[in-house]
Every structure is written in structure tokens, then in C-alpha cells.
C-alpha positions as CSV (number, residue, x, y, z in Angstrom):
1,M,-89.9,1.9,4.5
2,R,-89.8,-0.9,2.2
3,R,-87.2,0.7,0.0
4,S,-85.0,1.7,3.0
5,G,-85.3,-2.0,4.1
6,T,-84.0,-3.1,0.5
7,L,-81.3,-0.6,0.7
8,A,-80.1,-1.6,4.1
9,S,-80.2,-5.3,3.0
10,R,-78.0,-4.6,0.0
11,V,-75.5,-2.4,1.9
12,L,-75.3,-5.6,4.6
13,Q,-74.8,-7.7,1.6
14,V,-71.9,-5.9,0.1
15,R,-70.1,-5.5,3.4
16,V,-70.8,-9.2,4.4
17,G,-69.6,-10.2,0.8
18,R,-66.2,-8.1,1.1
19,R,-65.4,-9.6,4.4
20,G,-66.2,-13.1,3.2
21,H,-63.7,-12.2,0.1
22,Q,-60.9,-11.4,2.6
23,A,-61.4,-14.3,4.8
24,G,-61.1,-16.5,1.6
25,G,-64.6,-17.8,1.9
26,A,-66.2,-17.9,-1.5
27,A,-68.0,-21.3,-0.3
28,G,-70.7,-20.7,2.3
29,L,-71.9,-17.2,1.0
30,V,-75.3,-16.9,0.7
31,S,-77.3,-16.4,-2.6
32,S,-78.2,-12.7,-3.6
33,E,-81.8,-14.3,-4.0
34,H,-81.8,-15.3,-0.5
35,Y,-80.5,-11.9,0.7
36,H,-83.4,-10.1,-1.1
37,S,-86.2,-12.2,0.3
38,D,-84.7,-12.5,3.8
39,G,-81.7,-10.2,4.5
40,H,-81.5,-10.2,8.1
41,R,-81.4,-13.8,8.5
42,A,-79.3,-14.7,6.0
43,V,-76.8,-12.0,7.6
44,G,-77.3,-14.0,10.9
45,R,-76.7,-17.4,9.1
46,Y,-73.5,-16.0,7.4
47,A,-72.2,-14.4,10.5
48,R,-72.4,-18.0,12.1
49,S,-71.0,-19.7,9.5
50,R,-68.1,-17.9,8.3
51,Y,-67.1,-15.3,10.9
52,A,-66.5,-18.2,13.6
53,E,-64.8,-20.9,11.4
54,P,-61.7,-18.5,10.3
55,A,-61.3,-17.9,13.9
56,V,-60.8,-21.6,14.5
57,E,-58.6,-22.2,11.5
58,A,-56.4,-19.2,12.4
59,V,-55.5,-21.2,15.8
60,R,-55.2,-24.6,14.1
61,P,-51.7,-25.9,14.9
62,I,-49.4,-26.4,11.6
63,S,-46.5,-28.7,11.7
64,P,-43.1,-27.0,11.1
65,A,-42.3,-29.8,8.8
66,V,-45.0,-28.4,6.2
67,G,-43.6,-25.5,4.8
68,P,-44.7,-22.9,2.3
69,S,-43.6,-25.0,-0.5
70,T,-44.6,-28.4,0.9
71,P,-47.4,-30.3,-1.1
72,V,-50.8,-30.6,1.2
73,D,-53.3,-32.6,0.9
74,A,-57.1,-32.2,1.2
75,S,-57.1,-32.7,4.9
76,G,-54.1,-30.1,5.5
77,A,-51.4,-32.5,6.4
78,G,-47.9,-32.6,4.4
79,M,-47.8,-35.1,1.7
80,A,-44.7,-37.6,1.2
81,I,-42.1,-36.2,-1.3
82,P,-40.6,-39.0,-3.2
83,L,-36.8,-39.3,-2.4
84,L,-36.1,-40.3,-6.3
85,P,-38.0,-38.1,-8.6
86,G,-39.1,-39.3,-11.7
87,E,-39.7,-42.7,-13.2
88,R,-39.5,-45.5,-10.2
89,T,-38.4,-48.7,-11.7
90,V,-36.5,-51.6,-10.2
91,A,-33.4,-50.7,-12.1
92,R,-33.2,-47.1,-11.4
93,R,-34.0,-47.6,-7.5
94,L,-31.1,-50.2,-7.6
95,R,-28.7,-47.6,-9.1
96,F,-30.1,-45.0,-6.7
97,A,-29.4,-47.4,-3.7
98,L,-25.9,-47.9,-5.3
99,V,-25.1,-44.1,-5.1
100,N,-26.3,-43.4,-1.7
101,A,-24.3,-46.5,-0.4
102,C,-21.3,-44.5,-1.5
103,T,-22.2,-41.7,0.6
104,L,-23.2,-44.0,3.6
105,A,-19.6,-45.6,3.1
106,S,-18.0,-42.2,3.3
107,L,-19.8,-41.4,6.7
108,M,-18.9,-44.9,7.8
109,L,-15.3,-44.1,7.0
110,G,-15.4,-41.0,8.8
111,I,-16.8,-42.5,12.1
112,T,-14.0,-45.4,11.8
113,A,-11.4,-42.6,11.7
114,I,-12.6,-41.0,14.6
115,L,-12.4,-44.4,16.6
116,L,-9.2,-45.3,15.2
117,A,-7.8,-41.5,16.3
118,M,-9.2,-42.1,19.7
119,H,-7.2,-45.5,20.1
120,G,-4.2,-44.0,18.9
121,E,-4.0,-45.3,15.3
122,V,-3.4,-41.9,13.7
123,R,-2.1,-43.0,10.2
124,I,-4.6,-45.8,9.6
125,A,-7.2,-43.1,10.5
126,A,-5.7,-40.8,7.9
127,G,-5.9,-43.4,5.3
128,C,-9.6,-43.8,6.3
129,L,-10.0,-40.2,5.4
130,I,-8.4,-40.7,2.2
131,A,-10.9,-43.2,1.4
132,C,-13.8,-40.7,2.3
133,V,-12.6,-38.4,-0.2
134,A,-12.5,-41.1,-2.7
135,F,-16.1,-42.2,-2.0
136,D,-17.2,-38.7,-1.8
137,G,-16.1,-38.0,-5.6
138,L,-17.4,-41.4,-6.4
139,D,-21.0,-40.9,-5.4
140,G,-21.4,-37.6,-7.2
141,A,-19.9,-39.1,-10.4
142,L,-22.2,-42.2,-10.0
143,A,-25.2,-40.1,-9.6
144,R,-24.6,-38.0,-12.8
145,R,-23.6,-41.0,-14.7
146,L,-26.6,-43.1,-13.9
147,G,-29.1,-40.4,-14.0
148,V,-30.3,-40.6,-10.2
149,A,-29.1,-37.1,-9.0
150,S,-31.9,-36.2,-6.3
151,P,-32.1,-33.4,-3.7
152,F,-32.3,-36.2,-1.1
153,G,-28.9,-37.1,-2.7
154,A,-27.3,-33.9,-2.2
155,Q,-28.6,-33.5,1.4
156,M,-27.1,-36.8,2.2
157,D,-23.7,-36.0,0.7
158,S,-23.8,-32.8,2.7
159,L,-24.3,-34.5,6.0
160,A,-21.9,-37.1,5.4
161,D,-19.0,-34.3,4.2
162,M,-19.8,-32.8,7.7
163,C,-19.2,-36.0,9.3
164,S,-16.0,-37.1,7.3
165,F,-14.5,-33.9,6.8
166,G,-16.1,-31.5,9.4
167,L,-15.7,-33.8,12.2
168,A,-13.4,-36.9,11.6
169,A,-10.8,-34.7,10.0
170,P,-10.3,-32.4,13.1
171,V,-10.3,-35.4,15.2
172,V,-7.3,-37.0,13.4
173,V,-5.3,-33.9,13.2
174,Y,-5.8,-33.3,16.8
175,A,-4.8,-36.8,17.8
176,S,-1.6,-36.2,15.4
177,L,-0.6,-33.0,17.1
178,A,-0.9,-34.7,20.5
179,G,2.6,-33.9,22.4
180,A,3.7,-31.5,20.0
181,V,1.8,-28.6,20.8
182,S,-0.3,-27.6,23.8
183,T,-3.7,-29.3,24.1
184,A,-5.6,-25.7,24.1
185,A,-3.9,-24.9,20.9
186,A,-4.6,-28.2,19.2
187,G,-8.2,-27.8,20.5
188,V,-8.7,-24.3,19.1
189,A,-7.4,-25.0,15.7
190,C,-9.4,-28.2,15.2
191,A,-12.8,-26.7,16.5
192,L,-11.9,-23.9,13.8
193,V,-11.9,-26.3,11.1
194,A,-15.2,-28.2,12.2
195,A,-16.8,-24.5,12.4
196,C,-15.4,-23.5,9.0
197,A,-16.4,-26.6,7.1
198,A,-20.1,-26.2,8.5
199,V,-20.2,-22.7,7.2
200,R,-18.5,-23.8,3.9
201,L,-21.0,-26.8,3.3
202,A,-24.0,-24.4,4.1
203,R,-23.0,-21.7,2.1
204,F,-22.1,-24.1,-0.8
205,N,-25.8,-25.6,-0.6
206,V,-27.6,-22.3,-1.0
207,S,-25.1,-20.6,-3.4
208,P,-25.2,-20.5,-7.4
209,K,-22.7,-23.0,-8.7
210,D,-20.0,-22.2,-10.9
211,G,-18.5,-24.7,-13.2
212,R,-15.0,-23.4,-13.3
213,F,-14.1,-22.4,-9.6
214,F,-15.0,-23.2,-6.2
215,C,-16.0,-20.2,-3.7
216,G,-13.1,-20.9,-1.3
217,V,-11.1,-24.2,-0.7
218,P,-13.9,-27.2,-0.7
219,T,-14.1,-29.3,2.4
220,T,-12.9,-32.2,0.6
221,M,-9.8,-30.9,-0.4
222,A,-8.9,-29.3,2.8
223,A,-9.5,-32.9,4.5
224,A,-7.5,-34.6,1.9
225,V,-4.6,-32.2,2.7
226,L,-5.2,-32.6,6.3
227,A,-4.8,-36.3,5.9
228,L,-2.0,-36.5,3.8
229,A,-0.2,-34.1,6.0
230,V,-0.7,-36.8,8.8
231,L,0.4,-39.6,6.5
232,I,3.5,-38.3,5.4
233,G,4.5,-36.8,8.6
234,L,5.6,-33.1,7.6
235,P,9.1,-32.1,9.4
236,V,7.4,-29.0,10.7
237,A,7.4,-27.8,14.1
238,G,4.0,-28.1,16.1
239,I,3.2,-24.2,16.2
240,F,3.6,-24.0,12.5
241,Q,1.4,-27.1,11.7
242,V,-1.3,-25.5,14.0
243,A,-1.1,-22.1,12.0
244,G,-1.3,-24.3,8.8
245,V,-4.3,-25.5,10.1
246,G,-5.9,-22.3,10.8
247,V,-5.1,-20.8,7.3
248,L,-6.8,-23.8,5.9
249,A,-9.8,-23.4,7.8
250,F,-10.0,-19.9,6.8
251,A,-9.3,-20.8,3.3
252,M,-12.6,-22.8,3.2
253,V,-14.9,-19.9,4.2
254,S,-12.9,-17.3,2.2
255,S,-14.3,-15.8,-1.0
256,F,-11.2,-16.4,-3.1
257,P,-11.8,-18.5,-6.5
258,Y,-10.0,-21.8,-6.3
259,A,-9.9,-24.1,-9.4
260,K,-11.7,-27.3,-9.4
261,V,-9.8,-30.8,-9.7
262,A,-11.6,-31.4,-13.2
263,R,-9.9,-28.3,-14.6
264,L,-6.5,-28.9,-12.9
265,I,-6.5,-32.4,-14.5
266,K,-6.9,-31.0,-18.0
267,L,-3.7,-29.1,-17.5
268,P,-0.8,-30.0,-20.3
269,P,1.0,-33.2,-19.2
270,W,4.2,-31.1,-19.2
271,V,2.7,-29.0,-16.1
272,W,2.9,-32.6,-13.9
273,L,6.3,-33.2,-14.8
274,A,7.8,-30.8,-11.9
275,P,5.5,-32.3,-9.4
276,V,6.3,-36.0,-10.1
277,V,10.1,-35.4,-10.6
278,G,9.8,-33.4,-7.0
279,A,7.9,-36.4,-5.4
280,L,10.6,-38.9,-6.6
281,I,13.3,-36.6,-4.7
282,D,11.4,-35.5,-1.9
283,V,7.9,-36.1,-1.3
284,R,7.5,-33.9,1.7
285,V,8.7,-30.9,0.4
286,T,6.8,-31.4,-3.0
287,F,3.6,-31.8,-1.3
288,A,4.1,-28.6,1.0
289,L,5.0,-26.6,-2.2
290,L,1.7,-28.0,-4.0
291,V,-0.6,-27.1,-1.2
292,L,1.2,-23.7,-0.7
293,G,0.8,-22.9,-4.6
294,Y,-2.8,-24.0,-4.3
295,L,-3.7,-21.7,-1.1
296,V,-1.9,-18.8,-3.2
297,S,-3.8,-19.3,-6.2
298,G,-7.3,-18.2,-4.9
299,P,-5.9,-14.5,-4.0
300,V,-4.0,-14.5,-7.4
301,L,-7.2,-15.3,-9.2
302,W,-9.2,-12.8,-7.1
303,L,-6.8,-10.1,-7.9
304,H,-7.0,-11.0,-11.6
305,Q,-10.5,-11.1,-11.8
306,R,-10.8,-7.7,-10.1
307,R,-8.2,-6.0,-12.5
308,T,-9.9,-7.5,-15.5
309,A,-13.5,-6.5,-14.6
């Protein structure tokens, strides 16, 4: 009887140990000496201490903000993540604030463009969009130059781009098309720009970066084209303007490779001679040809890469 009792206590000890390991509970396990001396009572204590607690912890509410990668403190609450990683000196914080001020300036200019377009000041609103493009390029360049690039800044930039280029640009274009085409046609084209800009920005945030080409036309470039088209007033029928807006929207979400502006600037000076001369002769025609050439360059590069692959 004694031997069978000892064997039974050992079996219970192994089974309880396995269940405790599966529940993640190394803490609270009763020592083996306690099992040998009083196996039944130890099992009872263990069942009360370790079988009830995991059940309570399993239904403990977890905040959606505390994801798998969020640091968690001893109490289980999410820890605050610093907006500026690295050394937090006063000078570095000021540089960080300067960069984000440029991002907020782009966002505020986008809001201003919307308000101006609603009051009929379409060309001034288009000028605000051009300023948005300038600030959008400035904040990224400053962040890299000053060494304060951060995930927070990247998210701020993406949200500001959606406001300025995904919402303000379509509103300005819609106001410019008023009277030239039907309200429904203008509304559909501008809503398409907003939807494609949102998809383009979200895809850019999660896609690997290529230092040479964009995957699709960037939202900044699309907004600049739309704003310049409003500023110079292209002598094109309204239906063709709507078609051009639609093509530009689909180009943003396409998979065609488009050269970055930095690569275009590095082209030989003689390449820029033709556009400069053309702008002096007829700026509208030259602008239209440049935009058309850039849009066509994506499919051409795509076909070239497929043939050489």
C-alpha cells in the first residue's frame, strides 16, 4: 500500500507538473519534497493556486493599443514609446520640432487650400498645394540631414500627405472643373484620386524601398501635376481633363516603375534644354508633354525590365 501510494503521488506529480508547464507557471509549483511527504494536500493546494489563476488571466481584457511588439511593464500595461529615438538633448529636440513643424505646415496649407477652393479662390488654392509639395520635400530632407528621422515622423508625414495630396488636391481640382463638366463626373474623378492616394500611401508604408524608382506615381508628384494644371489653365475640354485626372489616379496605384526626382535632376544639362526652350515658347504645351512623357516612362521601363530579366 505504501509503495502504491508513493507511485500514485509520483504520477500525480508528473501530471500536475505537465499542466503547470503548459500554463506557463513555473512560479507556484510545490517542491518535490512536499509531494513526497504529503502528496494529496500538495496537489490540492496546487490545483487551487494554479488552475484558477490562469482562467482569470485568460479573460483579462487587453487594450488594442498594446500589441505583440509593444513593450509591457511589470503590471502588464503598455509602456510609452519615445517619439524621438536615441539621445534626447535639447538641441536634438529642437531639430526634431523643426522637422515636424514643416510637416504640420504642409498639413495646414492643405487645409487652407480646401477652404480657398470652397470660396472660389482656385488658383490661390493651387498655389498652396505647390507650397505643400515644397514643405513635404523639405521635412524629409531636414530629417535626414539633421539626424532626427523617426517612425513617428514617417507616420506624421504620411498623414499630412493624405490631407494635402489625397484630400486637398481633389477638392481644388473639383472646384476648377465646376461648370466645365457635370458634377457627377467631376465628383467621381476626384473621389478616385482620394481613394488611390490612400492606397498609394498605405502601400508605400509597408513596402520595401527602392532607391532608384517609385512603384507607381507618388502622391506628391500627382498633386504637383494637378496643381500646376490648375495654375496654368490647360486649354483642354472638360471631358479630357476628367480623363487625365482618372489616368493620374490609376498611375498612383500601378506597379510601373517611375524614376525619382533625384535621378531626373542628375540628368545631363543638355537634356533640360528642350523643356526650357519649350517653356519659353508655350508653357502649357511643354507642361502637357512633360507630364505625358513621365506617365509613359513607367510602362516603358516596366517592359524593358521584363525583357532584360
